[in-house]
PDB file as gemmi writes it, atoms N, CA and C in Angstrom:
CRYST1    1.000    1.000    1.000  90.00  90.00  90.00 P 1                      
ATOM      1  N   UNK A   1       9.328 118.363  28.973  1.00  0.00           N  
ATOM      2  CA  UNK A   1       8.911 117.508  30.067  1.00  0.00           C  
ATOM      3  C   UNK A   1       8.591 116.127  29.512  1.00  0.00           C  
ATOM      4  N   UNK A   2       9.110 115.076  30.163  1.00  0.00           N  
ATOM      5  CA  UNK A   2       8.877 113.702  29.715  1.00  0.00           C  
ATOM      6  C   UNK A   2       7.455 113.290  30.070  1.00  0.00           C  
ATOM      7  N   UNK A   3       6.879 112.502  29.200  1.00  0.00           N  
ATOM      8  CA  UNK A   3       5.529 112.010  29.430  1.00  0.00           C  
ATOM      9  C   UNK A   3       5.593 110.559  29.853  1.00  0.00           C  
ATOM     10  N   UNK A   4       4.887 110.201  30.895  1.00  0.00           N  
ATOM     11  CA  UNK A   4       4.795 108.816  31.336  1.00  0.00           C  
ATOM     12  C   UNK A   4       3.806 108.123  30.407  1.00  0.00           C  
ATOM     13  N   UNK A   5       4.329 107.283  29.505  1.00  0.00           N  
ATOM     14  CA  UNK A   5       3.486 106.641  28.499  1.00  0.00           C  
ATOM     15  C   UNK A   5       2.406 105.776  29.129  1.00  0.00           C  
ATOM     16  N   UNK A   6       2.677 105.220  30.308  1.00  0.00           N  
ATOM     17  CA  UNK A   6       1.688 104.356  30.939  1.00  0.00           C  
ATOM     18  C   UNK A   6       0.510 105.142  31.493  1.00  0.00           C  
ATOM     19  N   UNK A   7       0.651 106.450  31.599  1.00  0.00           N  
ATOM     20  CA  UNK A   7      -0.411 107.270  32.166  1.00  0.00           C  
ATOM     21  C   UNK A   7      -0.997 108.212  31.115  1.00  0.00           C  
ATOM     22  N   UNK A   8      -0.698 107.954  29.849  1.00  0.00           N  
ATOM     23  CA  UNK A   8      -1.167 108.815  28.767  1.00  0.00           C  
ATOM     24  C   UNK A   8      -2.643 108.551  28.483  1.00  0.00           C  
ATOM     25  N   UNK A   9      -3.277 109.515  27.837  1.00  0.00           N  
ATOM     26  CA  UNK A   9      -4.659 109.341  27.407  1.00  0.00           C  
ATOM     27  C   UNK A   9      -4.680 108.397  26.218  1.00  0.00           C  
ATOM     28  N   UNK A  10      -5.737 107.585  26.111  1.00  0.00           N  
ATOM     29  CA  UNK A  10      -5.888 106.766  24.922  1.00  0.00           C  
ATOM     30  C   UNK A  10      -6.747 107.534  23.918  1.00  0.00           C  
ATOM     31  N   UNK A  11      -7.114 106.878  22.828  1.00  0.00           N  
ATOM     32  CA  UNK A  11      -7.873 107.538  21.766  1.00  0.00           C  
ATOM     33  C   UNK A  11      -9.218 108.058  22.259  1.00  0.00           C  
ATOM     34  N   UNK A  12      -9.764 107.460  23.318  1.00  0.00           N  
ATOM     35  CA  UNK A  12     -11.058 107.898  23.855  1.00  0.00           C  
ATOM     36  C   UNK A  12     -10.906 108.950  24.936  1.00  0.00           C  
ATOM     37  N   UNK A  13      -9.656 109.307  25.246  1.00  0.00           N  
ATOM     38  CA  UNK A  13      -9.420 110.311  26.271  1.00  0.00           C  
ATOM     39  C   UNK A  13      -9.391 109.759  27.681  1.00  0.00           C  
ATOM     40  N   UNK A  14      -9.447 108.436  27.823  1.00  0.00           N  
ATOM     41  CA  UNK A  14      -9.404 107.826  29.153  1.00  0.00           C  
ATOM     42  C   UNK A  14      -7.958 107.691  29.611  1.00  0.00           C  
ATOM     43  N   UNK A  15      -7.750 107.870  30.893  1.00  0.00           N  
ATOM     44  CA  UNK A  15      -6.398 107.770  31.453  1.00  0.00           C  
ATOM     45  C   UNK A  15      -6.055 106.315  31.739  1.00  0.00           C  
ATOM     46  N   UNK A  16      -4.862 105.917  31.349  1.00  0.00           N  
ATOM     47  CA  UNK A  16      -4.366 104.593  31.716  1.00  0.00           C  
ATOM     48  C   UNK A  16      -3.887 104.643  33.157  1.00  0.00           C  
ATOM     49  N   UNK A  17      -3.918 103.502  33.850  1.00  0.00           N  
ATOM     50  CA  UNK A  17      -3.405 103.494  35.230  1.00  0.00           C  
ATOM     51  C   UNK A  17      -1.931 103.878  35.261  1.00  0.00           C  
ATOM     52  N   UNK A  18      -1.526 104.559  36.301  1.00  0.00           N  
ATOM     53  CA  UNK A  18      -0.123 104.956  36.445  1.00  0.00           C  
ATOM     54  C   UNK A  18       0.730 103.737  36.773  1.00  0.00           C  
ATOM     55  N   UNK A  19       2.034 103.870  36.591  1.00  0.00           N  
ATOM     56  CA  UNK A  19       2.951 102.792  36.962  1.00  0.00           C  
ATOM     57  C   UNK A  19       2.800 102.448  38.440  1.00  0.00           C  
ATOM     58  N   UNK A  20       2.642 103.470  39.275  1.00  0.00           N  
ATOM     59  CA  UNK A  20       2.475 103.229  40.713  1.00  0.00           C  
ATOM     60  C   UNK A  20       1.197 102.440  41.003  1.00  0.00           C  
ATOM     61  N   UNK A  21       0.115 102.777  40.318  1.00  0.00           N  
ATOM     62  CA  UNK A  21      -1.151 102.065  40.526  1.00  0.00           C  
ATOM     63  C   UNK A  21      -1.022 100.609  40.094  1.00  0.00           C  
ATOM     64  N   UNK A  22      -0.339 100.372  38.979  1.00  0.00           N  
ATOM     65  CA  UNK A  22      -0.137  99.000  38.519  1.00  0.00           C  
ATOM     66  C   UNK A  22       0.742  98.221  39.489  1.00  0.00           C  
ATOM     67  N   UNK A  23       1.781  98.876  39.997  1.00  0.00           N  
ATOM     68  CA  UNK A  23       2.668  98.219  40.963  1.00  0.00           C  
ATOM     69  C   UNK A  23       1.893  97.837  42.220  1.00  0.00           C  
ATOM     70  N   UNK A  24       1.038  98.739  42.706  1.00  0.00           N  
ATOM     71  CA  UNK A  24       0.233  98.442  43.898  1.00  0.00           C  
ATOM     72  C   UNK A  24      -0.732  97.283  43.634  1.00  0.00           C  
ATOM     73  N   UNK A  25      -1.336  97.274  42.454  1.00  0.00           N  
ATOM     74  CA  UNK A  25      -2.267  96.194  42.118  1.00  0.00           C  
ATOM     75  C   UNK A  25      -1.545  94.851  42.079  1.00  0.00           C  
ATOM     76  N   UNK A  26      -0.374  94.822  41.458  1.00  0.00           N  
ATOM     77  CA  UNK A  26       0.387  93.571  41.395  1.00  0.00           C  
ATOM     78  C   UNK A  26       0.802  93.127  42.794  1.00  0.00           C  
ATOM     79  N   UNK A  27       1.232  94.071  43.614  1.00  0.00           N  
ATOM     80  CA  UNK A  27       1.644  93.734  44.980  1.00  0.00           C  
ATOM     81  C   UNK A  27       0.476  93.199  45.803  1.00  0.00           C  
ATOM     82  N   UNK A  28      -0.733  93.672  45.532  1.00  0.00           N  
ATOM     83  CA  UNK A  28      -1.911  93.124  46.212  1.00  0.00           C  
ATOM     84  C   UNK A  28      -2.125  91.663  45.826  1.00  0.00           C  
ATOM     85  N   UNK A  29      -1.962  91.371  44.535  1.00  0.00           N  
ATOM     86  CA  UNK A  29      -2.153  90.001  44.067  1.00  0.00           C  
ATOM     87  C   UNK A  29      -1.034  89.086  44.549  1.00  0.00           C  
ATOM     88  N   UNK A  30       0.193  89.565  44.488  1.00  0.00           N  
ATOM     89  CA  UNK A  30       1.362  88.776  44.904  1.00  0.00           C  
ATOM     90  C   UNK A  30       1.863  89.304  46.243  1.00  0.00           C  
ATOM     91  N   UNK A  31       1.004  89.276  47.238  1.00  0.00           N  
ATOM     92  CA  UNK A  31       1.303  89.878  48.545  1.00  0.00           C  
ATOM     93  C   UNK A  31       2.512  89.256  49.225  1.00  0.00           C  
ATOM     94  N   UNK A  32       2.812  88.019  48.913  1.00  0.00           N  
ATOM     95  CA  UNK A  32       3.956  87.350  49.540  1.00  0.00           C  
ATOM     96  C   UNK A  32       5.253  87.527  48.753  1.00  0.00           C  
ATOM     97  N   UNK A  33       5.192  88.185  47.602  1.00  0.00           N  
ATOM     98  CA  UNK A  33       6.392  88.409  46.802  1.00  0.00           C  
ATOM     99  C   UNK A  33       6.964  87.140  46.194  1.00  0.00           C  
ATOM    100  N   UNK A  34       6.086  86.226  45.803  1.00  0.00           N  
ATOM    101  CA  UNK A  34       6.513  84.933  45.274  1.00  0.00           C  
ATOM    102  C   UNK A  34       6.834  84.967  43.785  1.00  0.00           C  
ATOM    103  N   UNK A  35       6.379  86.016  43.082  1.00  0.00           N  
ATOM    104  CA  UNK A  35       6.568  86.062  41.633  1.00  0.00           C  
ATOM    105  C   UNK A  35       5.420  85.426  40.876  1.00  0.00           C  
ATOM    106  N   UNK A  36       4.359  85.076  41.578  1.00  0.00           N  
ATOM    107  CA  UNK A  36       3.166  84.521  40.951  1.00  0.00           C  
ATOM    108  C   UNK A  36       1.981  84.781  41.871  1.00  0.00           C  
ATOM    109  N   UNK A  37       0.788  84.582  41.333  1.00  0.00           N  
ATOM    110  CA  UNK A  37      -0.407  84.666  42.160  1.00  0.00           C  
ATOM    111  C   UNK A  37      -1.341  83.549  41.758  1.00  0.00           C  
ATOM    112  N   UNK A  38      -2.251  83.224  42.629  1.00  0.00           N  
ATOM    113  CA  UNK A  38      -3.187  82.130  42.400  1.00  0.00           C  
ATOM    114  C   UNK A  38      -4.604  82.677  42.301  1.00  0.00           C  
ATOM    115  N   UNK A  39      -5.517  81.799  41.908  1.00  0.00           N  
ATOM    116  CA  UNK A  39      -6.926  82.197  41.878  1.00  0.00           C  
ATOM    117  C   UNK A  39      -7.382  82.590  43.281  1.00  0.00           C  
ATOM    118  N   UNK A  40      -6.818  81.947  44.307  1.00  0.00           N  
ATOM    119  CA  UNK A  40      -7.149  82.330  45.686  1.00  0.00           C  
ATOM    120  C   UNK A  40      -6.730  83.767  45.971  1.00  0.00           C  
ATOM    121  N   UNK A  41      -5.570  84.159  45.438  1.00  0.00           N  
ATOM    122  CA  UNK A  41      -5.116  85.541  45.629  1.00  0.00           C  
ATOM    123  C   UNK A  41      -6.077  86.513  44.955  1.00  0.00           C  
ATOM    124  N   UNK A  42      -6.527  86.160  43.752  1.00  0.00           N  
ATOM    125  CA  UNK A  42      -7.486  87.019  43.046  1.00  0.00           C  
ATOM    126  C   UNK A  42      -8.777  87.098  43.853  1.00  0.00           C  
ATOM    127  N   UNK A  43      -9.233  85.968  44.380  1.00  0.00           N  
ATOM    128  CA  UNK A  43     -10.448  85.941  45.198  1.00  0.00           C  
ATOM    129  C   UNK A  43     -10.266  86.815  46.439  1.00  0.00           C  
ATOM    130  N   UNK A  44      -9.113  86.689  47.109  1.00  0.00           N  
ATOM    131  CA  UNK A  44      -8.843  87.473  48.322  1.00  0.00           C  
ATOM    132  C   UNK A  44      -8.903  88.965  48.019  1.00  0.00           C  
ATOM    133  N   UNK A  45      -8.267  89.384  46.923  1.00  0.00           N  
ATOM    134  CA  UNK A  45      -8.252  90.802  46.561  1.00  0.00           C  
ATOM    135  C   UNK A  45      -9.652  91.261  46.149  1.00  0.00           C  
ATOM    136  N   UNK A  46     -10.361  90.427  45.390  1.00  0.00           N  
ATOM    137  CA  UNK A  46     -11.728  90.782  44.983  1.00  0.00           C  
ATOM    138  C   UNK A  46     -12.626  90.937  46.210  1.00  0.00           C  
ATOM    139  N   UNK A  47     -12.551  89.972  47.129  1.00  0.00           N  
ATOM    140  CA  UNK A  47     -13.376  90.027  48.345  1.00  0.00           C  
ATOM    141  C   UNK A  47     -13.080  91.280  49.163  1.00  0.00           C  
ATOM    142  N   UNK A  48     -11.803  91.630  49.264  1.00  0.00           N  
ATOM    143  CA  UNK A  48     -11.393  92.775  50.084  1.00  0.00           C  
ATOM    144  C   UNK A  48     -11.737  94.117  49.445  1.00  0.00           C  
ATOM    145  N   UNK A  49     -12.088  94.085  48.161  1.00  0.00           N  
ATOM    146  CA  UNK A  49     -12.344  95.333  47.454  1.00  0.00           C  
ATOM    147  C   UNK A  49     -13.765  95.440  46.922  1.00  0.00           C  
ATOM    148  N   UNK A  50     -14.698  94.782  47.618  1.00  0.00           N  
ATOM    149  CA  UNK A  50     -16.108  94.963  47.292  1.00  0.00           C  
ATOM    150  C   UNK A  50     -16.661  94.044  46.222  1.00  0.00           C  
ATOM    151  N   UNK A  51     -15.933  92.967  45.890  1.00  0.00           N  
ATOM    152  CA  UNK A  51     -16.405  92.053  44.853  1.00  0.00           C  
ATOM    153  C   UNK A  51     -16.624  90.649  45.417  1.00  0.00           C  
ATOM    154  N   UNK A  52     -17.056  90.579  46.672  1.00  0.00           N  
ATOM    155  CA  UNK A  52     -17.270  89.289  47.329  1.00  0.00           C  
ATOM    156  C   UNK A  52     -18.371  88.483  46.650  1.00  0.00           C  
ATOM    157  N   UNK A  53     -19.235  89.153  45.893  1.00  0.00           N  
ATOM    158  CA  UNK A  53     -20.327  88.449  45.229  1.00  0.00           C  
ATOM    159  C   UNK A  53     -19.899  87.797  43.913  1.00  0.00           C  
ATOM    160  N   UNK A  54     -18.651  87.981  43.496  1.00  0.00           N  
ATOM    161  CA  UNK A  54     -18.187  87.348  42.260  1.00  0.00           C  
ATOM    162  C   UNK A  54     -18.193  85.836  42.418  1.00  0.00           C  
ATOM    163  N   UNK A  55     -18.683  85.152  41.406  1.00  0.00           N  
ATOM    164  CA  UNK A  55     -18.658  83.691  41.413  1.00  0.00           C  
ATOM    165  C   UNK A  55     -17.231  83.213  41.133  1.00  0.00           C  
ATOM    166  N   UNK A  56     -16.964  81.952  41.481  1.00  0.00           N  
ATOM    167  CA  UNK A  56     -15.650  81.375  41.174  1.00  0.00           C  
ATOM    168  C   UNK A  56     -15.402  81.403  39.671  1.00  0.00           C  
ATOM    169  N   UNK A  57     -16.458  81.200  38.897  1.00  0.00           N  
ATOM    170  CA  UNK A  57     -16.333  81.234  37.439  1.00  0.00           C  
ATOM    171  C   UNK A  57     -15.877  82.619  36.969  1.00  0.00           C  
ATOM    172  N   UNK A  58     -16.421  83.648  37.571  1.00  0.00           N  
ATOM    173  CA  UNK A  58     -16.036  85.011  37.181  1.00  0.00           C  
ATOM    174  C   UNK A  58     -14.586  85.303  37.564  1.00  0.00           C  
ATOM    175  N   UNK A  59     -14.151  84.811  38.719  1.00  0.00           N  
ATOM    176  CA  UNK A  59     -12.754  84.982  39.126  1.00  0.00           C  
ATOM    177  C   UNK A  59     -11.844  84.271  38.130  1.00  0.00           C  
ATOM    178  N   UNK A  60     -12.196  83.032  37.763  1.00  0.00           N  
ATOM    179  CA  UNK A  60     -11.385  82.290  36.782  1.00  0.00           C  
ATOM    180  C   UNK A  60     -11.349  83.010  35.447  1.00  0.00           C  
ATOM    181  N   UNK A  61     -12.474  83.586  35.031  1.00  0.00           N  
ATOM    182  CA  UNK A  61     -12.516  84.323  33.764  1.00  0.00           C  
ATOM    183  C   UNK A  61     -11.600  85.537  33.815  1.00  0.00           C  
ATOM    184  N   UNK A  62     -11.585  86.215  34.956  1.00  0.00           N  
ATOM    185  CA  UNK A  62     -10.708  87.372  35.089  1.00  0.00           C  
ATOM    186  C   UNK A  62      -9.252  86.952  34.983  1.00  0.00           C  
ATOM    187  N   UNK A  63      -8.897  85.882  35.677  1.00  0.00           N  
ATOM    188  CA  UNK A  63      -7.517  85.399  35.638  1.00  0.00           C  
ATOM    189  C   UNK A  63      -7.140  84.983  34.225  1.00  0.00           C  
ATOM    190  N   UNK A  64      -8.028  84.267  33.540  1.00  0.00           N  
ATOM    191  CA  UNK A  64      -7.693  83.795  32.196  1.00  0.00           C  
ATOM    192  C   UNK A  64      -7.564  84.945  31.208  1.00  0.00           C  
ATOM    193  N   UNK A  65      -8.180  86.078  31.501  1.00  0.00           N  
ATOM    194  CA  UNK A  65      -8.043  87.246  30.621  1.00  0.00           C  
ATOM    195  C   UNK A  65      -6.605  87.741  30.577  1.00  0.00           C  
ATOM    196  N   UNK A  66      -5.857  87.502  31.664  1.00  0.00           N  
ATOM    197  CA  UNK A  66      -4.457  87.901  31.687  1.00  0.00           C  
ATOM    198  C   UNK A  66      -3.583  86.978  30.850  1.00  0.00           C  
ATOM    199  N   UNK A  67      -4.056  85.772  30.571  1.00  0.00           N  
ATOM    200  CA  UNK A  67      -3.314  84.771  29.824  1.00  0.00           C  
ATOM    201  C   UNK A  67      -1.913  84.541  30.396  1.00  0.00           C  
ATOM    202  N   UNK A  68      -1.831  84.319  31.700  1.00  0.00           N  
ATOM    203  CA  UNK A  68      -0.514  84.085  32.294  1.00  0.00           C  
ATOM    204  C   UNK A  68      -0.021  82.673  32.000  1.00  0.00           C  
ATOM    205  N   UNK A  69       1.255  82.447  32.258  1.00  0.00           N  
ATOM    206  CA  UNK A  69       1.788  81.089  32.221  1.00  0.00           C  
ATOM    207  C   UNK A  69       1.164  80.368  33.411  1.00  0.00           C  
ATOM    208  N   UNK A  70       0.499  79.272  33.144  1.00  0.00           N  
ATOM    209  CA  UNK A  70      -0.199  78.561  34.211  1.00  0.00           C  
ATOM    210  C   UNK A  70       0.569  77.291  34.556  1.00  0.00           C  
ATOM    211  N   UNK A  71       0.765  77.085  35.820  1.00  0.00           N  
ATOM    212  CA  UNK A  71       1.425  75.882  36.318  1.00  0.00           C  
ATOM    213  C   UNK A  71       0.479  75.244  37.319  1.00  0.00           C  
ATOM    214  N   UNK A  72       0.251  73.964  37.189  1.00  0.00           N  
ATOM    215  CA  UNK A  72      -0.649  73.262  38.111  1.00  0.00           C  
ATOM    216  C   UNK A  72       0.177  72.646  39.231  1.00  0.00           C  
ATOM    217  N   UNK A  73      -0.377  72.616  40.413  1.00  0.00           N  
ATOM    218  CA  UNK A  73       0.263  71.919  41.528  1.00  0.00           C  
ATOM    219  C   UNK A  73      -0.821  71.419  42.466  1.00  0.00           C  
ATOM    220  N   UNK A  74      -0.442  70.491  43.303  1.00  0.00           N  
ATOM    221  CA  UNK A  74      -1.351  69.972  44.314  1.00  0.00           C  
ATOM    222  C   UNK A  74      -0.849  70.487  45.653  1.00  0.00           C  
ATOM    223  N   UNK A  75      -1.732  71.091  46.410  1.00  0.00           N  
ATOM    224  CA  UNK A  75      -1.363  71.650  47.710  1.00  0.00           C  
ATOM    225  C   UNK A  75      -1.281  70.543  48.755  1.00  0.00           C  
ATOM    226  N   UNK A  76      -0.767  70.894  49.934  1.00  0.00           N  
ATOM    227  CA  UNK A  76      -0.626  69.913  51.019  1.00  0.00           C  
ATOM    228  C   UNK A  76      -1.944  69.248  51.383  1.00  0.00           C  
ATOM    229  N   UNK A  77      -3.026  69.999  51.272  1.00  0.00           N  
ATOM    230  CA  UNK A  77      -4.329  69.420  51.628  1.00  0.00           C  
ATOM    231  C   UNK A  77      -4.962  68.649  50.471  1.00  0.00           C  
ATOM    232  N   UNK A  78      -4.207  68.469  49.376  1.00  0.00           N  
ATOM    233  CA  UNK A  78      -4.679  67.672  48.250  1.00  0.00           C  
ATOM    234  C   UNK A  78      -5.459  68.442  47.211  1.00  0.00           C  
ATOM    235  N   UNK A  79      -5.649  69.731  47.419  1.00  0.00           N  
ATOM    236  CA  UNK A  79      -6.401  70.539  46.452  1.00  0.00           C  
ATOM    237  C   UNK A  79      -5.530  70.844  45.237  1.00  0.00           C  
ATOM    238  N   UNK A  80      -6.143  70.831  44.074  1.00  0.00           N  
ATOM    239  CA  UNK A  80      -5.452  71.204  42.837  1.00  0.00           C  
ATOM    240  C   UNK A  80      -5.490  72.720  42.743  1.00  0.00           C  
ATOM    241  N   UNK A  81      -4.359  73.333  42.501  1.00  0.00           N  
ATOM    242  CA  UNK A  81      -4.299  74.788  42.467  1.00  0.00           C  
ATOM    243  C   UNK A  81      -3.497  75.233  41.255  1.00  0.00           C  
ATOM    244  N   UNK A  82      -3.944  76.280  40.614  1.00  0.00           N  
ATOM    245  CA  UNK A  82      -3.200  76.851  39.498  1.00  0.00           C  
ATOM    246  C   UNK A  82      -2.360  78.009  40.004  1.00  0.00           C  
ATOM    247  N   UNK A  83      -1.116  78.054  39.578  1.00  0.00           N  
ATOM    248  CA  UNK A  83      -0.242  79.180  39.879  1.00  0.00           C  
ATOM    249  C   UNK A  83      -0.138  80.004  38.610  1.00  0.00           C  
ATOM    250  N   UNK A  84      -0.330  81.280  38.724  1.00  0.00           N  
ATOM    251  CA  UNK A  84      -0.286  82.155  37.569  1.00  0.00           C  
ATOM    252  C   UNK A  84       1.016  82.933  37.627  1.00  0.00           C  
ATOM    253  N   UNK A  85       2.003  82.436  36.914  1.00  0.00           N  
ATOM    254  CA  UNK A  85       3.314  83.074  36.935  1.00  0.00           C  
ATOM    255  C   UNK A  85       3.295  84.253  35.978  1.00  0.00           C  
ATOM    256  N   UNK A  86       3.506  85.402  36.540  1.00  0.00           N  
ATOM    257  CA  UNK A  86       3.453  86.614  35.742  1.00  0.00           C  
ATOM    258  C   UNK A  86       4.272  87.675  36.453  1.00  0.00           C  
ATOM    259  N   UNK A  87       5.258  88.199  35.756  1.00  0.00           N  
ATOM    260  CA  UNK A  87       6.053  89.276  36.346  1.00  0.00           C  
ATOM    261  C   UNK A  87       5.227  90.556  36.375  1.00  0.00           C  
ATOM    262  N   UNK A  88       5.723  91.538  37.085  1.00  0.00           N  
ATOM    263  CA  UNK A  88       5.011  92.813  37.127  1.00  0.00           C  
ATOM    264  C   UNK A  88       4.929  93.427  35.738  1.00  0.00           C  
ATOM    265  N   UNK A  89       5.994  93.312  34.948  1.00  0.00           N  
ATOM    266  CA  UNK A  89       5.984  93.859  33.583  1.00  0.00           C  
ATOM    267  C   UNK A  89       4.929  93.143  32.748  1.00  0.00           C  
ATOM    268  N   UNK A  90       4.863  91.813  32.845  1.00  0.00           N  
ATOM    269  CA  UNK A  90       3.843  91.063  32.113  1.00  0.00           C  
ATOM    270  C   UNK A  90       2.445  91.459  32.580  1.00  0.00           C  
ATOM    271  N   UNK A  91       2.293  91.677  33.877  1.00  0.00           N  
ATOM    272  CA  UNK A  91       1.019  92.117  34.435  1.00  0.00           C  
ATOM    273  C   UNK A  91       0.621  93.462  33.834  1.00  0.00           C  
ATOM    274  N   UNK A  92       1.566  94.407  33.787  1.00  0.00           N  
ATOM    275  CA  UNK A  92       1.282  95.731  33.224  1.00  0.00           C  
ATOM    276  C   UNK A  92       0.873  95.626  31.762  1.00  0.00           C  
ATOM    277  N   UNK A  93       1.549  94.761  31.009  1.00  0.00           N  
ATOM    278  CA  UNK A  93       1.192  94.578  29.592  1.00  0.00           C  
ATOM    279  C   UNK A  93      -0.203  93.985  29.454  1.00  0.00           C  
ATOM    280  N   UNK A  94      -0.535  93.022  30.316  1.00  0.00           N  
ATOM    281  CA  UNK A  94      -1.860  92.406  30.271  1.00  0.00           C  
ATOM    282  C   UNK A  94      -2.945  93.422  30.594  1.00  0.00           C  
ATOM    283  N   UNK A  95      -2.685  94.276  31.572  1.00  0.00           N  
ATOM    284  CA  UNK A  95      -3.648  95.325  31.927  1.00  0.00           C  
ATOM    285  C   UNK A  95      -3.840  96.267  30.744  1.00  0.00           C  
ATOM    286  N   UNK A  96      -2.750  96.628  30.087  1.00  0.00           N  
ATOM    287  CA  UNK A  96      -2.846  97.519  28.921  1.00  0.00           C  
ATOM    288  C   UNK A  96      -3.633  96.853  27.798  1.00  0.00           C  
ATOM    289  N   UNK A  97      -3.365  95.556  27.544  1.00  0.00           N  
ATOM    290  CA  UNK A  97      -4.103  94.830  26.496  1.00  0.00           C  
ATOM    291  C   UNK A  97      -5.587  94.778  26.810  1.00  0.00           C  
ATOM    292  N   UNK A  98      -5.907  94.653  28.098  1.00  0.00           N  
ATOM    293  CA  UNK A  98      -7.310  94.553  28.510  1.00  0.00           C  
ATOM    294  C   UNK A  98      -8.031  95.893  28.436  1.00  0.00           C  
ATOM    295  N   UNK A  99      -7.275  96.964  28.274  1.00  0.00           N  
ATOM    296  CA  UNK A  99      -7.887  98.280  28.170  1.00  0.00           C  
ATOM    297  C   UNK A  99      -8.330  98.852  29.498  1.00  0.00           C  
ATOM    298  N   UNK A 100      -7.682  98.429  30.587  1.00  0.00           N  
ATOM    299  CA  UNK A 100      -8.048  98.949  31.914  1.00  0.00           C  
ATOM    300  C   UNK A 100      -7.825 100.449  31.962  1.00  0.00           C  
ATOM    301  N   UNK A 101      -8.667 101.118  32.678  1.00  0.00           N  
ATOM    302  CA  UNK A 101      -8.592 102.573  32.793  1.00  0.00           C  
ATOM    303  C   UNK A 101      -8.522 102.968  34.256  1.00  0.00           C  
ATOM    304  N   UNK A 102      -7.832 104.039  34.513  1.00  0.00           N  
ATOM    305  CA  UNK A 102      -7.722 104.563  35.875  1.00  0.00           C  
ATOM    306  C   UNK A 102      -9.068 105.137  36.294  1.00  0.00           C  
ATOM    307  N   UNK A 103      -9.384 105.027  37.575  1.00  0.00           N  
ATOM    308  CA  UNK A 103     -10.634 105.627  38.046  1.00  0.00           C  
ATOM    309  C   UNK A 103     -10.603 107.140  37.860  1.00  0.00           C  
ATOM    310  N   UNK A 104     -11.744 107.697  37.616  1.00  0.00           N  
ATOM    311  CA  UNK A 104     -11.828 109.159  37.473  1.00  0.00           C  
ATOM    312  C   UNK A 104     -11.636 109.807  38.829  1.00  0.00           C  
ATOM    313  N   UNK A 105     -10.891 110.887  38.830  1.00  0.00           N  
ATOM    314  CA  UNK A 105     -10.609 111.596  40.095  1.00  0.00           C  
ATOM    315  C   UNK A 105     -11.807 112.396  40.538  1.00  0.00           C  
TER     316      UNK A 105                                                      
END                                                                             
């Protein structure tokens, strides 16, 4: 039987998130299918999942932990916005580097 390496136990016995869980997480961040997400997208997902009390600084720290390719742009309303270009594969690698673990069942 083949083993899904992304869902294997690590040295501490913790389960890594499954490929499906990672795909769902990326789709939440890139809900429009643009191939990138912004700090606003991270804020939206955090707010919707019980982390509305996170400061903007904490959201930025979370985004910077992924070390995505960052592109700056100015929006129509004149706001400066960072675009975090990251493919799903790059996202999965960043999650693995960060040591994210699947929730216990």
